[in-house]
C-alpha positions as CSV (number, residue, x, y, z in Angstrom):
1,M,-5.7,9.9,-32.9
2,N,-4.3,6.7,-34.1
3,S,-0.9,7.4,-32.4
4,S,-2.6,8.2,-29.0
5,S,-4.7,5.0,-29.3
6,S,-1.6,2.8,-30.1
7,T,0.2,4.4,-27.1
8,R,-2.6,3.6,-24.9
9,A,-2.7,0.0,-26.2
10,A,1.0,-0.5,-25.5
11,V,0.6,0.6,-22.0
12,Q,-0.9,-2.2,-19.9
13,L,-2.9,-1.1,-16.9
14,C,-3.7,-3.1,-13.6
15,Y,-7.5,-2.2,-14.2
16,K,-8.3,-1.3,-17.8
17,H,-11.6,0.3,-17.2
18,L,-10.6,2.3,-14.1
19,N,-9.4,5.9,-14.1
20,G,-6.2,6.2,-12.0
21,S,-5.1,2.6,-12.5
22,C,-1.5,1.6,-11.9
23,V,0.7,0.8,-14.9
24,K,1.4,-2.9,-15.3
25,T,4.8,-4.1,-16.0
26,P,4.5,-6.7,-18.8
27,Y,6.3,-10.1,-18.7
28,S,6.5,-12.7,-21.3
29,P,4.4,-15.9,-20.7
30,A,7.6,-17.9,-20.0
31,S,9.0,-15.4,-17.6
32,R,5.9,-15.4,-15.7
33,V,5.9,-19.1,-15.3
34,I,9.4,-19.2,-14.2
35,L,8.8,-16.4,-11.6
36,Y,5.6,-18.2,-10.3
37,M,7.7,-21.5,-10.1
38,V,10.5,-19.8,-8.1
39,F,8.4,-17.8,-5.7
40,G,5.8,-20.6,-5.3
41,F,8.6,-23.0,-4.4
42,G,9.7,-20.8,-1.7
43,A,6.3,-20.4,-0.3
44,V,5.6,-24.2,-0.3
45,L,8.9,-25.0,1.4
46,A,8.4,-22.3,4.0
47,V,4.8,-23.6,4.8
48,F,5.5,-27.5,4.8
49,G,9.1,-27.2,6.1
50,N,8.3,-25.2,9.0
51,L,5.2,-27.4,9.7
52,L,7.5,-30.4,9.8
53,V,9.5,-28.7,12.5
54,M,6.6,-27.7,14.5
55,T,4.9,-31.0,14.3
56,A,8.2,-32.9,15.3
57,I,8.9,-30.8,18.3
58,L,5.4,-30.8,19.6
59,H,4.8,-34.5,19.0
60,F,8.0,-36.1,20.3
61,K,8.3,-35.8,24.1
62,Q,12.0,-36.1,23.8
63,L,12.0,-32.8,22.1
64,H,10.2,-31.0,24.8
65,S,12.8,-28.5,26.1
66,P,13.0,-24.7,26.5
67,T,15.4,-24.5,23.5
68,S,13.1,-26.7,21.3
69,F,10.0,-24.6,22.1
70,L,11.8,-21.5,20.9
71,I,12.9,-23.4,17.8
72,A,9.2,-24.5,17.1
73,S,8.0,-20.8,17.9
74,L,10.6,-19.5,15.3
75,A,9.1,-22.2,12.8
76,C,5.7,-20.7,13.5
77,A,6.8,-17.4,12.6
78,D,8.4,-18.4,9.3
79,F,5.2,-20.7,8.6
80,L,3.1,-17.5,8.9
81,V,5.3,-15.8,6.5
82,G,4.8,-18.6,4.0
83,V,0.9,-18.5,4.5
84,T,0.1,-14.7,5.0
85,V,2.9,-12.9,3.1
86,M,4.6,-14.9,0.4
87,P,1.5,-15.9,-1.7
88,F,0.2,-12.4,-2.0
89,S,3.6,-10.9,-2.5
90,M,4.1,-13.5,-5.3
91,V,1.2,-12.3,-7.2
92,R,2.2,-8.6,-6.7
93,S,5.8,-9.4,-8.0
94,V,4.9,-11.3,-11.0
95,E,1.7,-9.3,-12.0
96,S,3.2,-5.9,-10.8
97,C,-0.3,-5.2,-9.5
98,W,-2.1,-5.6,-6.1
99,Y,-5.3,-7.3,-7.0
100,F,-6.4,-7.8,-3.3
101,A,-8.3,-5.3,-1.1
102,A,-6.6,-2.0,-0.8
103,R,-7.0,-2.1,3.1
104,F,-5.2,-5.6,3.0
105,C,-2.1,-3.9,1.6
106,A,-1.2,-2.3,5.0
107,L,-2.2,-5.5,6.9
108,H,0.0,-7.4,4.5
109,S,2.9,-5.1,5.2
110,S,2.3,-5.3,9.0
111,Y,2.5,-9.1,8.8
112,D,5.6,-8.8,6.8
113,V,7.4,-6.6,9.3
114,A,5.9,-8.3,12.5
115,F,7.0,-11.9,11.5
116,C,10.5,-10.6,10.2
117,Y,11.2,-9.1,13.6
118,S,9.6,-12.2,15.4
119,S,12.0,-14.4,13.6
120,L,15.0,-12.1,14.7
121,F,14.1,-12.0,18.3
122,H,13.5,-15.8,18.5
123,L,17.1,-16.2,17.0
124,S,18.5,-13.8,19.5
125,F,16.8,-15.5,22.5
126,I,17.9,-19.0,21.0
127,F,21.6,-17.6,21.0
128,I,21.4,-16.3,24.5
129,D,20.1,-19.9,25.5
130,R,23.0,-21.6,23.7
131,Y,25.5,-19.1,25.3
132,I,24.3,-20.0,28.8
133,A,24.2,-23.8,28.1
134,V,27.8,-23.7,26.7
135,T,29.3,-21.1,29.2
136,D,27.7,-22.6,32.3
137,P,26.2,-26.2,31.5
138,L,25.8,-27.1,35.2
139,V,23.7,-24.1,36.1
140,Y,21.9,-23.9,32.8
141,P,18.9,-26.1,33.6
142,T,18.0,-23.9,36.5
143,K,18.5,-20.7,34.6
144,F,16.8,-21.3,31.3
145,T,13.6,-23.0,32.5
146,V,10.3,-23.4,30.5
147,S,9.0,-20.4,32.3
148,V,11.8,-18.3,31.1
149,S,11.4,-19.8,27.6
150,G,7.8,-18.7,27.8
151,V,8.7,-15.1,28.7
152,C,11.1,-15.1,25.7
153,L,8.2,-16.4,23.4
154,S,5.9,-13.6,24.6
155,I,8.5,-10.9,24.0
156,S,9.3,-12.4,20.5
157,W,5.7,-12.1,19.6
158,I,4.1,-9.2,21.4
159,L,6.8,-6.6,20.6
160,P,6.9,-7.2,16.8
161,L,3.1,-7.1,16.5
162,V,2.8,-4.0,18.5
163,Y,5.7,-2.3,16.7
164,S,4.3,-3.2,13.2
165,G,0.7,-2.1,14.3
166,A,2.1,1.2,15.4
167,V,4.0,1.7,12.2
168,F,1.3,0.9,9.8
169,F,-2.1,1.6,11.3
170,T,-1.2,5.1,12.7
171,G,0.1,6.6,9.5
172,L,3.2,7.8,11.2
173,Y,5.4,6.1,8.7
174,M,4.1,8.5,5.9
175,T,4.8,11.7,7.9
176,G,6.7,14.3,5.8
177,L,6.1,12.0,2.6
178,E,2.5,13.1,1.8
179,D,3.5,14.4,-1.7
180,L,5.3,11.1,-2.7
181,V,2.7,8.9,-1.3
182,S,0.1,11.0,-3.2
183,A,2.2,10.5,-6.4
184,L,2.6,6.7,-5.8
185,T,-1.2,6.1,-5.0
186,C,-3.0,4.4,-7.9
187,V,-5.7,1.7,-8.2
188,G,-3.9,-1.7,-8.1
189,G,-0.8,-0.4,-6.3
190,C,0.7,-1.4,-2.9
191,Q,3.8,0.7,-2.6
192,I,4.8,1.5,1.1
193,A,6.9,4.5,1.4
194,V,8.5,4.9,4.9
195,N,10.1,8.1,6.2
196,Q,13.6,8.4,7.3
197,N,12.9,8.3,11.0
198,W,11.1,5.0,10.9
199,V,13.7,3.5,8.4
200,V,16.5,4.2,10.8
201,L,14.5,2.7,13.7
202,N,13.8,-0.3,11.6
203,F,17.4,-0.6,10.9
204,L,18.4,-0.3,14.5
205,L,16.0,-2.9,15.5
206,F,17.6,-5.2,13.1
207,F,21.2,-4.3,13.7
208,I,21.4,-4.3,17.6
209,P,19.9,-7.8,18.1
210,T,22.0,-9.1,15.0
211,L,25.2,-7.6,16.5
212,V,24.3,-9.3,19.9
213,M,24.0,-12.6,18.0
214,I,27.2,-12.2,16.3
215,V,29.2,-11.4,19.6
216,L,27.5,-14.3,21.4
217,Y,28.3,-16.7,18.7
218,S,32.0,-15.7,18.7
219,K,32.1,-16.4,22.4
220,I,30.2,-19.7,21.9
221,F,32.6,-20.7,19.1
222,L,35.7,-20.0,21.2
223,I,34.5,-21.7,24.2
224,A,33.4,-24.8,22.3
225,K,36.7,-24.9,20.7
226,Q,38.4,-24.7,24.1
227,Q,36.2,-27.6,25.4
228,A,37.1,-29.8,22.4
229,R,40.7,-29.3,23.1
230,K,40.4,-30.2,26.7
231,I,38.4,-33.2,26.0
232,E,41.0,-34.3,23.3
233,N,43.8,-33.8,25.9
234,L,42.2,-35.6,28.7
235,S,41.5,-38.6,26.3
236,I,45.1,-38.8,25.3
237,K,46.2,-38.6,28.9
238,T,44.0,-41.3,30.2
239,G,44.1,-43.3,27.1
240,R,40.3,-43.6,26.8
241,C,38.8,-44.8,23.5
242,S,35.1,-44.5,24.4
243,E,33.3,-41.3,25.1
244,S,31.6,-40.5,28.4
245,F,28.4,-39.1,28.8
246,Q,29.8,-35.6,29.5
247,D,31.8,-35.8,26.2
248,R,28.7,-36.7,24.2
249,V,26.8,-33.8,25.7
250,A,29.6,-31.4,25.0
251,K,29.7,-32.6,21.4
252,R,26.0,-32.3,21.0
253,E,26.2,-28.7,22.2
254,R,29.1,-27.8,20.0
255,K,27.2,-29.3,17.1
256,A,24.0,-27.3,18.0
257,A,26.1,-24.2,18.4
258,R,27.5,-24.7,14.8
259,T,24.0,-25.2,13.4
260,L,22.9,-22.1,14.9
261,G,25.9,-20.3,13.5
262,V,24.7,-21.5,10.1
263,A,21.2,-20.2,10.8
264,V,22.2,-16.8,11.7
265,L,24.5,-16.6,8.6
266,A,21.6,-17.5,6.5
267,F,19.6,-14.8,8.3
268,L,22.3,-12.2,7.6
269,I,22.6,-13.1,4.0
270,S,18.8,-12.9,3.5
271,W,18.1,-9.8,5.2
272,L,21.0,-7.5,5.4
273,P,20.9,-6.5,1.8
274,Y,17.3,-5.5,2.1
275,F,17.8,-3.4,5.2
276,L,21.0,-1.7,3.9
277,D,19.0,-0.8,0.6
278,S,16.1,0.4,2.6
279,I,18.1,2.8,4.7
280,I,20.2,4.0,1.7
281,D,17.0,4.5,-0.5
282,A,15.3,6.6,2.1
283,F,18.0,9.2,2.3
284,L,18.6,9.2,-1.6
285,G,15.1,9.7,-2.5
286,F,13.8,6.1,-3.2
287,I,16.0,5.5,-6.2
288,T,16.0,1.8,-6.2
289,P,14.5,0.1,-9.3
290,T,11.3,-1.9,-8.6
291,Y,12.9,-5.0,-10.0
292,I,15.9,-4.7,-7.7
293,Y,13.6,-4.1,-4.7
294,E,11.6,-7.2,-5.6
295,I,14.8,-9.3,-5.8
296,L,16.0,-8.1,-2.3
297,V,12.5,-8.7,-1.0
298,W,12.3,-12.3,-2.1
299,I,15.9,-13.2,-1.0
300,A,14.6,-12.0,2.6
301,Y,11.5,-14.0,2.2
302,Y,13.4,-17.1,1.3
303,N,15.0,-17.2,4.8
304,S,11.8,-18.4,6.0
305,A,12.5,-21.5,4.0
306,M,16.0,-22.0,5.0
307,N,15.8,-23.0,8.7
308,P,14.0,-26.4,8.0
309,L,16.5,-27.3,5.4
310,I,19.4,-26.3,7.8
311,Y,17.8,-28.6,10.5
312,A,17.4,-31.5,7.9
313,F,21.2,-31.2,6.9
314,F,22.6,-30.8,10.4
315,Y,20.3,-32.7,12.8
316,P,19.8,-36.4,12.6
317,W,17.0,-36.3,14.9
318,F,15.1,-34.0,12.7
319,Q,15.9,-36.4,9.7
320,K,14.5,-39.4,11.7
321,A,11.4,-37.4,12.7
322,I,10.6,-36.5,9.1
323,K,10.7,-40.0,8.1
324,L,8.2,-40.9,10.9
325,I,5.9,-38.1,10.1
326,V,5.9,-38.7,6.3
327,T,5.3,-42.4,6.7
328,G,2.6,-41.8,9.1
329,K,4.3,-43.7,11.9
330,I,3.6,-40.9,14.5
331,L,-0.1,-42.0,14.3
332,R,0.8,-45.2,16.1
333,E,0.4,-45.5,19.8
334,N,3.2,-44.3,22.0
335,S,5.0,-42.9,18.9
336,S,5.6,-39.8,21.0
337,T,8.1,-41.7,23.0
338,I,10.4,-42.8,20.3
339,N,14.1,-42.1,20.7
340,L,15.2,-39.7,18.1
341,F,18.9,-39.4,19.2
342,S,21.4,-42.1,18.2
343,E,23.6,-41.1,21.2
């Protein structure tokens, strides 16, 4: 009797007084504080960093362009990850229990998937935009207009939302996994087991746009390199010391292409391990330990905080915009017409 009582005392439950409660993984107070700080920092950075990006692009008229609208919409997707996904996942990861409404578990997972794919689609369209701008700069303004950008934005939002809704609110993702789902179901849990068909489809939806981005970036990089050589050779032949307007525009486009290359590399580093583990796990009987899964999930979440940092490091206009926003100078009259570009 005593041994049974001591065993129950040693095992911590999410809800002590409820039958069928999930078992809680205990962490030391110091570990919990560290985890909350790490995860909380990512959520705060995702929220306020992307809020700065959206504010800068929407406020300053100089940034009103089809490409900038795509970047602002991408920031919106990452902002929503920071608001609707990361705070609840933080509590689940640290406490190892789901203390929110059981129905919100599926909605939370739906948000997670929708905003992830929304970010991916936004990046894909941004790369298509940059590819046209670099390969055919003269025709680019007539090809990628505001209306075309609007179509890209609509696709980037509607398709992920419809797809995630179809996955999580029809229950098709559990087909064939009824026994596993029944075994995992407990009070205070939010474990989503997805069958092999949906896992493969998820991976393809990630892999195909990512492959397109890699191919496009390779072509953009080669073209930008060729343009740089041509400008350098022309400058040597003509003996020019100052840059022409075309040279400055070409230089800006190349820098933008390099920055987007860093952005897609960050996306790959963040999300590829998670997707690879998901597809391997589904075919090997879900053998990934919980703590490994949580690490991979949070590496992926941190991607939502990475893009504002990339803009801050590589875009002088964003650095200037941050100073104007933080100091409150955007509240001044005609602040929206301030020149953010040094060239």
